Structures are given as C-alpha cells and as structure tokens.
C-alpha positions in Angstrom: 0.0 0.1 0.0 1.7 3.2 -1.2 0.4 6.4 0.5 1.6 9.8 -0.6 1.3 12.7 1.9 1.6 16.2 0.1 2.7 18.8 2.6 4.9 18.7 5.6 3.1 21.3 7.7 1.5 20.5 10.9 -1.2 18.4 9.6 0.9 16.4 6.9 3.7 15.8 9.4 1.4 14.4 12.0 -0.5 12.3 9.5 2.6 10.8 8.2 3.8 10.0 11.8 0.4 8.3 12.5 0.7 6.3 9.4 4.0 5.0 10.3 2.3 3.0 13.1 1.1 0.7 10.3 2.8 -1.5 7.8 2.6 0.6 4.6 4.7 2.6 2.4 4.6 6.3 3.3 6.2 9.2 1.3 6.0 12.9 2.2 6.5 15.3 -0.5 7.1 19.1 0.5 8.1 21.8 -1.9 9.9 23.8 0.8 13.5 22.9 2.1 12.2 21.8 5.5 9.0 21.0 7.5 6.8 23.6 8.7 7.8 26.4 6.6 4.4 27.3 5.2 1.3 28.1 7.2 2.7 26.5 10.2 5.6 28.8 10.5 4.0 32.1 11.2 0.9 31.9 13.5 0.1 32.5 17.2 1.4 29.2 18.3 -1.7 28.6 20.6 -3.1 25.3 21.6 -6.8 26.5 22.1 -9.0 25.2 24.8 -12.0 24.7 22.5 -14.8 27.2 23.6 -14.6 29.3 20.6 -15.7 26.8 18.1 -19.5 26.5 17.5 -21.0 23.1 18.3 -21.5 20.6 15.6 -18.8 22.1 13.3 -15.8 20.0 12.3 -13.6 22.4 14.2 -15.5 21.7 17.4 -15.1 17.9 16.8 -11.3 18.2 16.8 -10.3 21.0 18.9 -10.7 20.0 22.6 -9.5 16.4 21.7 -6.4 17.9 20.0 -5.7 20.0 23.1 -6.0 16.9 25.3 -3.6 14.9 23.1 -0.9 17.5 23.2 0.2 16.3 26.7 1.1 12.9 25.5 2.5 14.2 22.3 4.8 16.6 24.1 6.1 13.6 26.1 6.7 11.4 23.1 8.3 14.0 20.9 10.1 15.9 23.5 8.6 19.3 22.5 7.6 22.2 24.6 3.8 22.7 25.7 3.1 25.1 28.3 -0.3 25.1 29.7 -0.4 28.8 30.8 -4.1 29.4 30.4 -6.1 32.0 28.5 -8.5 34.9 29.3 -11.1 36.3 27.0 -11.5 39.8 28.4 -14.6 41.9 28.5 -14.9 45.6 29.0 -18.7 46.1 28.9 -21.9 44.2 29.5 -22.2 43.4 25.7 -18.9 41.7 25.8 -19.6 39.9 29.1 -22.7 38.5 27.2 -20.3 37.1 24.7 -18.3 35.6 27.5 -21.5 33.8 28.6 -22.1 32.4 25.1 -18.5 31.3 24.7 -18.7 29.5 28.2 -21.8 27.6 27.0 -20.1 26.6 23.8 -17.1 25.4 25.8 -19.2 23.3 28.2 -21.0 21.7 25.1 -17.6 21.1 23.5 -16.3 19.3 26.6 -13.6 22.0 27.5 -12.6 21.3 31.1 -12.1 24.0 33.9 -13.8 26.9 32.3 -14.7 29.8 34.7 -15.9 33.3 34.2 -13.7 35.6 36.4 -14.8 38.8 37.9 -12.6 42.0 37.8 -10.7 41.5 41.0 -9.7 37.8 40.3 -8.8 38.7 36.8 -6.5 41.6 37.8 -4.9 39.5 40.6 -3.9 37.1 37.9 -2.9 39.6 35.3 -2.0 42.9 37.1 -0.9 44.6 34.0 -4.3 44.3 32.2 -6.2 47.4 31.5 -8.1 48.2 34.8 -11.2 48.9 32.8 -11.7 45.2 32.2 -14.7 44.0 34.0 -14.5 40.1 33.6 -12.9 37.2 31.6 -13.5 33.7 30.5 -10.6 31.8 31.8 -9.5 28.6 30.3 -6.7 26.8 32.2 -6.2 24.1 29.5 -5.1 26.6 26.9 -1.3 26.3 26.1 1.5 27.6 23.9 4.1 25.6 21.9 6.3 26.2 18.8 4.5 24.9 15.7 7.7 24.4 13.7 9.1 22.3 16.5 6.1 20.0 16.4 6.4 19.7 12.5 10.2 18.9 12.8 9.6 16.5 15.6 6.8 14.7 13.8 8.8 14.4 10.6 11.9 13.1 12.3 9.9 10.6 14.2 8.0 9.5 11.0 11.4 9.2 9.4 12.8 7.1 12.1 9.7 4.8 11.8 10.2 4.2 8.1 8.7 7.1 6.2 10.4 8.6 3.1 10.7 12.4 3.6 11.4 14.3 0.4 12.0 18.1 0.7 12.2 20.5 -2.3 9.8 18.4 -4.4 6.9 20.3 -5.7 3.9 18.4 -7.0 3.3 19.4 -10.6 0.8 16.8 -11.8 -1.4 14.0 -10.5 -2.2 11.1 -12.8 -5.7 9.9 -12.7 -6.9 6.7 -14.4 -10.6 5.7 -14.5 -11.3 8.2 -11.6 -8.6 6.6 -9.4 -5.2 8.0 -8.3 -2.3 6.4 -10.0 0.8 8.6 -9.9 2.2 11.8 -8.3 4.5 13.8 -10.4 7.0 16.3 -8.9 9.8 18.4 -10.4 12.1 15.8 -9.6 10.5 12.3 -9.8 7.3 10.2 -10.3 5.6 8.2 -7.5 3.1 5.4 -7.9 0.3 6.0 -5.3 -2.6 4.1 -4.0 -3.9 6.9 -1.9 -3.0 10.6 -1.9 -3.5 12.7 1.2 -3.8 16.4 0.2 -2.4 18.3 3.2 -0.9 21.2 1.0 -2.1 24.1 3.2 -2.7 27.2 1.1 -2.3 25.2 -2.1 -4.7 22.3 -1.3 -7.0 23.7 -3.8 -4.4 23.5 -6.5 -3.7 19.8 -5.7 -7.5 19.1 -5.8 -7.6 20.6 -9.3 -4.5 18.6 -10.4 -6.3 15.5 -9.3 -9.4 16.4 -11.5 -11.4 16.8 -8.4 -14.0 19.6 -7.8 -12.5 22.7 -6.4 -11.8 23.3 -2.8 -12.7 27.0 -1.9 -9.7 28.4 -0.2 -8.6 32.0 0.0 -5.6 33.3 2.0 -5.9 35.5 5.0 -2.9 37.4 6.3 -2.0 38.1 9.8 0.7 40.5 11.0 2.7 40.2 14.3 5.0 42.2 16.5 7.5 40.3 18.8 8.9 41.9 21.9 12.2 41.3 23.6 12.0 38.4 26.0 14.8 39.8 28.3 12.8 42.9 29.2 9.1 42.4 28.3 8.7 38.8 29.3 6.7 39.3 32.5 4.0 41.8 31.1 1.3 38.9 30.9 1.4 35.5 32.4 -1.2 33.9 30.1 -2.8 34.3 26.7 -5.0 37.5 26.6 -7.8 37.6 24.0 -10.2 40.5 23.4 -13.8 39.4 22.8 -14.0 37.9 19.3 -15.5 39.5 16.3 -16.7 38.0 12.9 -13.1 38.2 11.6 -11.7 36.0 14.2 -10.4 35.8 17.8 -8.8 39.4 17.5 -5.5 41.0 18.3 -3.9 39.1 21.2 -1.2 39.6 23.8 0.6 36.4 24.8 3.9 35.0 26.0 6.0 32.7 23.6 7.6 29.4 24.7 11.0 31.0 25.0 9.5 34.0 27.1 9.0 36.5 24.4 5.7 38.6 24.1 3.9 38.2 20.8 1.2 41.0 19.8 -1.2 40.2 16.9 -2.4 38.9 14.5 -4.3 41.3 12.2 -6.8 39.5 9.9 -7.1 40.7 6.3 -8.5 38.8 3.5 -6.3 38.5 0.3 -6.9 37.9 -3.3 -6.1 34.1 -4.1 -3.2 35.1 -6.3 -1.5 36.6 -3.2 -1.1 33.5 -1.4 2.6 34.1 -1.1 2.3 37.5 0.4 4.2 37.8 3.7 4.5 41.7 3.9 3.7 43.8 6.9 2.1 47.2 6.6 2.1 50.2 8.6 -1.7 50.1 8.8 -1.6 46.6 10.1 1.1 47.3 12.7 -0.6 50.5 13.8 -3.8 48.3 14.4 -1.9 45.8 16.6 -0.4 48.5 18.7 -3.8 50.2 19.2 -5.6 46.8 20.1 -2.8 45.3 22.2 -2.4 48.6 24.2 -6.2 48.5 24.8 -5.6 45.2 26.5 -2.3 45.9 28.1 -1.5 49.6 28.3 2.0 49.3 29.5 3.2 47.6 26.4 6.5 49.4 25.3 7.0 49.3 21.5 10.7 50.1 22.2 11.1 46.5 23.0 10.2 45.2 19.5 12.8 42.8 18.1 10.9 41.5 15.1 7.9 42.1 12.9 6.4 39.4 10.6 3.4 38.1 8.8 2.0 34.8 7.9 -0.9 33.6 5.7 -3.5 31.0 6.6 -6.2 29.3 4.5 -9.8 30.3 5.1 -12.8 28.8 3.7 -16.3 30.3 3.1 -18.0 28.4 5.9 -15.0 29.0 8.2 -14.5 25.3 8.8 -12.1 22.5 8.0 -12.3 20.5 4.7 -11.6 17.0 5.7 -12.6 13.8 3.9 -12.3 11.5 0.9 -13.1 12.8 -2.5 -16.5 12.1 -3.8 -15.1 11.9 -7.5 -11.6 10.4 -7.3 -10.9 7.2 -5.6 -7.8 7.2 -3.3 -7.8 11.0 -3.0 -8.3 12.3 0.7 -8.4 16.0 1.5 -7.3 17.5 4.7 -7.6 21.3 3.8 -8.9 24.5 5.1 -6.7 24.4 8.1 -7.5 27.8 9.7 -7.6 28.2 13.4 -7.7 26.1 15.4 -5.7 23.8 12.9 -2.6 23.6 15.1 -4.7 22.5 18.1 -6.7 20.1 16.3 -3.9 18.5 14.4 -3.1 15.5 16.6 -6.7 14.5 16.7 -7.2 15.0 13.0 -4.2 12.9 12.3 -5.6 9.9 14.2 -9.0 10.3 12.7 -7.8 10.6 9.2 -5.9 7.4 9.3 -9.0 5.7 10.8 -11.1 7.1 8.1 -8.6 5.9 5.5 -8.8 2.3 6.8 -12.6 2.2 6.8 -13.1 4.1 3.5 -10.8 2.1 1.5 -11.0 -1.1 3.4 -7.4 -1.2 4.2 -6.0 -4.3 5.9 -3.2 -2.5 7.7 -1.4 -4.2 10.5 0.2 -2.2 13.4 4.0 -2.4 13.6 5.2 -4.1 16.6 8.3 -2.1 16.5 6.9 1.4 16.1 8.8 3.8 18.3 6.8 7.0 19.3 9.8 8.5 21.1 11.8 11.4 19.5 14.5 13.3 21.4 15.2 17.0 20.8 18.7 18.4 20.5 20.3 18.7 23.8 20.6 22.4 25.0 23.5 22.6 27.3 23.4 25.9 29.1 20.8 26.3 31.6 19.7 22.6 31.4 22.9 21.2 32.8 24.5 21.9 36.1 27.9 23.8 35.9 29.8 20.5 36.9 27.8 18.5 34.4 28.5 21.0 31.7 32.3 21.2 32.5 32.6 17.4 32.1 30.6 17.7 28.8 33.1 20.3 27.4 36.0 18.0 28.4 34.6 15.3 26.2 33.2 17.4 23.6 34.9 20.8 23.1 32.2 22.0 20.6 29.6 22.0 23.5 31.9 24.8 24.9 31.8 27.1 22.0 29.0 29.7 22.0 27.4 30.6 18.7 24.4 32.4 19.6 25.0 34.5 22.6 21.4 35.6 23.1 20.0 32.2 23.5 23.3 30.4 24.6 23.4 27.9 21.6 26.6 26.0 21.1 28.4 24.8 18.1 27.6 21.3 19.1 23.9 22.0 18.8 24.3 23.6 15.4 26.1 20.6 14.2 23.6 18.2 15.5 20.9 20.4 13.7 22.8 19.9 10.4 23.2 16.1 11.0 19.4 16.1 11.4 18.9 17.7 8.0 19.2 21.5 8.6 20.4 23.1 5.4 19.3 26.7 5.8 19.5 29.4 8.4 15.9 29.0 9.3 16.2 25.1 9.6 19.1 25.7 12.2 17.1 28.4 13.9 14.0 26.3 14.3 15.9 23.4 15.6 18.2 25.2 18.1 16.8 28.9 18.6 20.1 30.2 17.2 19.3 33.6 16.0 15.9 33.9 17.7 17.1 36.2 20.5 17.3 39.9 20.9 19.8 40.5 17.9 17.7 38.3 15.6 20.8 36.8 14.1 22.8 40.0 13.9 25.7 38.6 15.7 25.5 34.8 14.9 24.4 34.4 11.4 27.9 34.6 9.9 29.0 31.9 12.3 26.1 29.7 11.4 26.9 30.2 7.8 30.5 29.0 8.3 29.4 25.9 10.3 26.8 25.0 7.6 29.3 25.4 4.9 31.9 23.4 6.8 29.6 20.5 7.6 27.8 20.3 4.2 30.6 21.1 1.8 28.3 23.8 0.3 29.8 27.1 -0.5 28.8 30.0 1.8 27.3 32.0 -1.1 24.8 29.0 -1.9 23.3 29.0 1.7 20.1 30.7 2.0 17.6 31.8 4.8 14.8 29.6 3.7 13.9 29.7 0.0 16.2 29.5 -3.0 16.2 33.2 -3.5 16.8 34.3 0.1 20.6 34.5 -0.1 22.5 36.0 2.8 25.8 36.6 0.6 26.0 36.6 -3.1 29.5 36.1 -4.5 32.9 37.6 -3.2 33.5 41.2 -2.5 37.3 41.0 -2.9 39.6 38.6 -4.6 
C-alpha cells in the first residue's frame, strides 16, 4: 500500500507519523526545504481550549480532543507545551454576554475547567491588564508551543519509523486513471500511489484541481505580528490574553511565547487568491496591532520590539475545515482549510484521518510491533545542565563549549547536531536550536552559522540561504 502525503506542515507531518504506526509505504512530498515553513511557521502558536468553536462544526469535533492529546505528544516527541491558560477579556456588558455564550459553547464542546472571572480575580492573575476590564472567560487548558518544532519532531519520528521524507519536491501533476489515483509527478520524480493525502495548506485547492477533483474553496488571510524582547518584556502577561472575538476571528492578542518573548497580533485581512505568498507587513496593520494590544495591556512598550512578521493562513467560506475523501476520485483524501484552530486540532485530525482511510478504502493495515513513538530533541547545554555536568561535557566534547548564539546560549555542538538532522538553511538551524531567535535576531551569529553550515555540508557560503532558494545571505565575493 503506497500512500503519498503532500505537505509537511503541522497536518501532513502528524498524519505521516500516525501512518508509520502501520505496515505501509509512506512518502511525504514537501516543496520547501524543511518541514513547517508554510502556514505552520507564522501563527500565534496557541493550543486553544475549544470554547470558540461552534458546536456541531468540524472544528469543534477536533479542537478539545487535540488540546488533550498534546500532553502525550509533548512527552513522546520531546517538544515544549506550556499550559499557561487563557483569558477572553470583556470591557462592557455586551462583551460579558459574549463570554457567557463562549462559556456555554465550551461546556458543550467538553472543555474542562472553564470559569468566568470577575474583575478582582482577573487583575490579581494579570495585574498589567487594562483596569477597565470587568470580567474574563478563563480556560486553564489553553497552552502555547512552537508549531515548527511540532512539525520537525513529527517528521523526524516519522522518518525513524520508516517514512520517506522528500523536501524540495513540488507536485506539478497527478495522474488519474478511471477516476482513481495512480501517480504523483513532482519537479524531480514520479511516484506510484494508491492513496494521496492532500495536506498542502494554502495550495490544497491547487492539488485538488491537479487531481481532477472539484475545487476546494480556499482563500488566503494574512496576519501581521510584533514580537517583543524576551529579556525585558517577558513578565508583562502570564497567560494568553484575548479580546472578545469578532466575525473576523479571535482578534489581536497579547501572549507569551515558549521562549519567554511577548507576541502581539495578529491582524486579519483577506487577500486575493493570487496573493497566497504575500508575507509583507504594513504600517496600517502594525498600527492596528499597537492600538488593540495597548487597549488590553496599556504598559506595552514598543521600544522592546525585536521583530515584525506576517503569515498567511487558509480560510474557507464556511470558516471550517475541509476533511474527507473525494467524492469523485478514488484514493484522494483532502485535509484542507486548516484555519484556526488547525494547530490545536492536528493530533486529533491525524488519528481520525488514518482511521477514516482504513474504513473508507477497506485497508488491511497491520500495526507495527516495533513502532517507536519517542523522539528526543537536540540537547541544549547551558541552563539545562549543572555547571559540573557542563564542565564534564566540554571536556569530552569541546564543541559543546563554543557559544555561537550569545542571546540564546546555543553552542556549536547544537548547530552541528541540527545539520546532522537535516538542517540546510539558516531557518532550519534556527527552528531546531533557537540560534538567531534572540534579541539580535541573528545580527551577531548568522555569519558563524553560515560558516558551520558550509563546513559541515561542503556547500559554498554563497549558496546557503535563509529559507527559500532566492533568500541569499551573501552573493559572491566582494574581494579577490
């Protein structure tokens, strides 16, 4: 049984890992240079509690289940999941009524621990909030993670369990014979296929069209963000702070990141379908973030900004996921429209998709007795080892004592290990080690990472990029 997964974002990566529990041939095709560089790279990184999703939607089916599954996933894949809780903040009686509605939805969606807090209790938990707040919906199960780490960890574990992972392979055609999938054609190879899983994110509609299926209505929605310095702004909030939601989404948030930064955003602007690759920020969008974030937390200091960025996410007309087998093409299964809460829902979706595949196509897949769910992250030495342990480590391995990224205390040994695991770009090293994720945003360590990448891979420095083929850091020699 040959199964092709198109896309190595959060959905494709976890589906591939789930498939490797069974005795089948799994191949992942990803057009980027690494996992998680599309929709999964730039979002709010929130594991939602599940109260925001209207009951009886596909989203509500998966969200609270996915939230619950992240505890086990974090243990198995050695990824960080911090259950810091969330507040939806109300400033007037109309917004308080919205909290009541969300609370009822959450109870119906089996979200545990929900409470509506009055002003005094809210401000005791979040003293920097706007004192005009009158109440909040508190969800203790809400959490934060790093989406790219989830993707990378799942792909590494899928690979260790037998999946073939092919980066820089863009699907350019799909061969259909008598309304059945037969072959996937990329810019490099052709692959026989019994089943194709379309997890192509913003391009799931394009894949559906290639497979001669009816169109999947996806349009891009861009969100802009501001990241504040973790060394000076880290204690401004303790949990995820939401405004009351609107028809455009959950609104502009203030929240901690896993590595103790503070994230503001996102905006929510619909784009023309031809602008799917747009990742530009705008003065209007950034001004909107500042205005709304300061309404929640007035003491935010924009002088602490270390980065601004944007990401696109797929939206559908009915604001819901698109999950299920094609009605027209046998062997084609869509997992598309992964708008929020796609990150949260992903573990539950992965399990359900595999179960649906087995039932829909009457697959006789046997579980592997030797499937290993455990993956270990790259060892971070400084701060995780005692001084005595670190001293002994350096004696055995001098590279563990050479600091490459001063901001995040990342050693050369960690960089080398990332390269051994497949990192070939600056971003790939960054997402595996957090090198260049600190205050200077790579200003002092990018040149060192370039040198190590060139040395370890045998690739010239001027051929190494940030992430895409056109994102060169240096281009040719200045002097002979």
